[in-house]
C-alpha positions as CSV (number, residue, x, y, z in Angstrom):
1,X,-0.1,-0.2,0.0
2,X,2.6,2.4,1.0
3,X,4.6,2.1,-2.4
4,X,1.3,2.4,-4.2
5,X,1.1,5.7,-2.2
6,X,4.3,6.5,-3.7
7,X,4.5,5.6,-7.6
8,X,0.8,7.7,-7.6
9,X,2.6,10.6,-5.9
10,X,5.0,10.6,-8.4
11,X,2.8,9.9,-11.1
12,X,0.8,13.1,-10.3
13,X,3.9,15.3,-9.5
14,X,5.3,14.5,-13.0
15,X,1.9,15.1,-14.5
16,X,1.6,18.3,-12.3
17,X,5.4,19.4,-13.6
18,X,4.8,18.5,-17.5
19,X,1.3,20.5,-17.8
20,X,2.8,23.6,-16.2
21,X,6.1,23.4,-18.2
22,X,3.7,23.1,-21.3
23,X,1.4,25.9,-20.6
24,X,4.9,28.1,-19.8
25,X,4.9,28.4,-24.0
26,X,2.3,30.9,-25.0
27,X,1.2,33.8,-22.2
28,X,-2.4,34.2,-21.4
29,X,-4.2,37.1,-21.0
30,X,-7.4,37.2,-18.9
31,X,-9.6,40.0,-18.2
32,X,-10.5,39.7,-14.1
33,X,-9.5,40.4,-10.7
34,X,-5.9,39.9,-9.7
35,X,-2.9,40.7,-7.4
36,X,-0.2,42.7,-9.0
37,X,3.0,42.4,-7.4
38,X,5.3,43.9,-9.9
39,X,7.0,46.3,-6.8
40,X,6.3,43.9,-3.8
41,X,8.4,43.6,-1.4
42,X,8.8,40.2,0.1
43,X,10.2,38.5,3.4
44,X,11.3,34.9,3.4
45,X,8.5,32.5,4.4
46,X,10.1,31.1,8.1
47,X,8.1,27.3,7.0
48,X,9.9,27.1,3.9
49,X,13.3,28.4,2.8
50,X,12.2,28.4,-1.0
51,X,9.6,30.5,-0.6
52,X,8.7,34.2,0.4
53,X,5.5,36.2,1.6
54,X,4.9,39.8,-0.6
55,X,2.7,42.1,-0.2
56,X,1.3,42.7,-3.5
57,X,-2.0,45.0,-4.4
58,X,-5.1,43.8,-5.8
59,X,-6.2,45.1,-9.6
60,X,-9.1,44.5,-12.0
61,X,-8.3,44.5,-15.7
62,X,-6.2,43.0,-18.3
63,X,-3.3,40.9,-17.0
64,X,-1.3,38.2,-18.4
65,X,0.0,34.8,-17.1
66,X,0.8,31.3,-18.0
67,X,-1.9,29.6,-16.4
68,X,-5.8,29.7,-17.9
69,X,-8.0,32.2,-16.7
70,X,-10.2,29.7,-15.3
71,X,-7.2,28.8,-13.1
72,X,-6.4,32.3,-12.0
73,X,-10.2,33.0,-11.2
74,X,-10.5,34.5,-7.9
75,X,-12.0,32.0,-5.6
76,X,-13.6,31.9,-2.1
77,X,-10.9,30.6,0.3
78,X,-11.3,29.4,3.8
79,X,-13.1,31.5,6.9
80,X,-14.3,33.6,4.1
81,X,-11.5,34.9,2.5
82,X,-10.8,34.9,-1.3
83,X,-7.9,33.8,-3.1
84,X,-6.3,35.3,-6.2
85,X,-3.2,34.6,-8.8
86,X,-0.5,37.2,-8.9
87,X,-0.4,37.9,-12.5
88,X,1.7,41.0,-14.5
89,X,-0.1,44.4,-16.0
90,X,1.2,47.4,-16.9
91,X,-1.0,49.2,-14.0
92,X,2.1,50.5,-11.9
93,X,4.2,51.6,-15.1
94,X,3.2,54.9,-14.8
95,X,3.9,55.6,-10.9
96,X,7.1,53.2,-10.5
97,X,10.2,52.4,-12.8
98,X,12.0,49.3,-13.5
99,X,15.3,48.3,-11.9
100,X,17.6,46.1,-12.9
101,X,19.6,43.4,-10.5
102,X,22.4,41.3,-10.8
103,X,22.4,37.3,-10.8
104,X,23.2,36.0,-7.2
105,X,20.8,38.4,-5.4
106,X,17.4,37.1,-4.0
107,X,14.1,37.8,-5.8
108,X,10.6,36.1,-5.9
109,X,9.1,34.9,-9.1
110,X,5.0,35.8,-8.3
111,X,4.0,35.0,-11.5
112,X,1.1,32.7,-11.2
113,X,1.3,32.7,-7.3
114,X,-1.2,31.6,-5.0
115,X,-2.5,34.7,-3.1
116,X,-5.2,35.5,-0.5
117,X,-6.6,39.1,-0.1
118,X,-6.2,40.7,3.5
119,X,-9.9,40.7,4.7
120,X,-9.4,44.0,6.7
121,X,-8.1,45.7,3.4
122,X,-9.4,44.5,-0.1
123,X,-7.0,46.3,-1.8
124,X,-4.0,44.2,-0.7
125,X,-3.2,40.5,-0.9
126,X,-0.3,38.3,0.2
127,X,1.4,36.2,-2.2
128,X,3.9,33.0,-2.1
129,X,6.2,33.3,-4.2
130,X,9.5,31.4,-5.3
131,X,13.0,32.5,-4.2
132,X,15.4,32.8,-7.2
133,X,18.8,33.9,-7.4
134,X,20.5,32.5,-10.2
135,X,19.4,34.9,-12.6
136,X,19.6,38.8,-13.7
137,X,16.3,39.8,-13.2
138,X,13.6,43.4,-13.3
139,X,12.1,44.9,-10.8
140,X,9.5,47.9,-10.0
141,X,10.3,47.6,-6.1
142,X,13.3,49.5,-4.9
143,X,12.6,53.4,-6.0
144,X,15.8,53.3,-8.4
145,X,18.0,51.9,-5.5
146,X,20.2,48.9,-6.8
147,X,21.7,48.6,-2.8
148,X,18.5,47.1,-2.0
149,X,19.1,44.4,-5.1
150,X,21.1,42.3,-2.5
151,X,18.3,43.2,0.4
152,X,14.8,43.4,-1.1
153,X,13.9,40.2,-1.8
154,X,12.1,42.0,-5.0
155,X,9.0,40.6,-6.4
156,X,10.6,40.5,-10.2
157,X,11.1,38.6,-13.4
158,X,13.8,37.4,-15.8
159,X,15.0,40.1,-18.5
160,X,13.3,37.2,-20.8
161,X,10.3,36.5,-18.9
162,X,9.6,40.3,-18.8
163,X,9.9,40.8,-22.4
164,X,7.7,37.9,-23.4
165,X,5.3,39.3,-21.4
166,X,5.3,43.0,-22.0
167,X,5.4,41.9,-25.9
168,X,2.2,40.0,-25.5
169,X,0.1,42.4,-23.4
170,X,1.2,45.2,-25.7
171,X,0.2,43.3,-28.4
172,X,-3.3,42.7,-27.2
173,X,-3.7,46.2,-26.3
174,X,-3.2,47.1,-29.9
175,X,-0.4,49.6,-28.4
176,X,2.9,49.8,-31.1
177,X,4.8,52.0,-29.3
178,X,6.5,51.9,-25.9
179,X,4.0,54.5,-23.9
180,X,6.7,54.4,-21.1
181,X,9.9,55.6,-22.8
182,X,11.3,57.0,-19.2
183,X,10.2,53.3,-17.6
184,X,14.2,52.4,-16.2
185,X,15.5,54.1,-13.4
186,X,17.8,56.8,-15.2
187,X,21.5,56.0,-15.6
188,X,20.4,52.5,-14.7
189,X,23.5,49.8,-14.5
190,X,23.3,46.3,-13.3
191,X,24.9,46.3,-10.2
192,X,27.2,43.4,-9.8
193,X,28.3,43.5,-6.4
């Protein structure tokens, strides 16, 4: 019985990983409520060293991720809470600038991460995001202070993922030119320290 359970769990994890990896090919745009973590400060989760807890904002409208719209749809959670998925959108592009940080600095990948809406403040959500450090990344957190790349655990994305998500969302919204020409931190260089 124990061996059957182990085999079942291995098969389940194989199919879960396989279907998730296959869905990473093409970003999907949905129009619904979502958590936006593009500038979220995060702290390592004391229960799981591979994840961080991130403070995100709740938004509604066009957003992009790799899960289907049905999987990202808002859900009722335990104790009358609401659960959302974290996705990417342009909502903070008018108020924040993107900052690049070097490989080796801790950051979190919140794309398609599970989130719970704060029951006391419906405009905020807490998300559980995977910690990374092995690639350069971009974030809208940090206020253009590259020194925070080393300590911020900012929610971010690899440069490749960031470009793919932006391109797909710009195309869907029929935007042909970059509407945010000053969207990067000025004089920015990746801090290799």
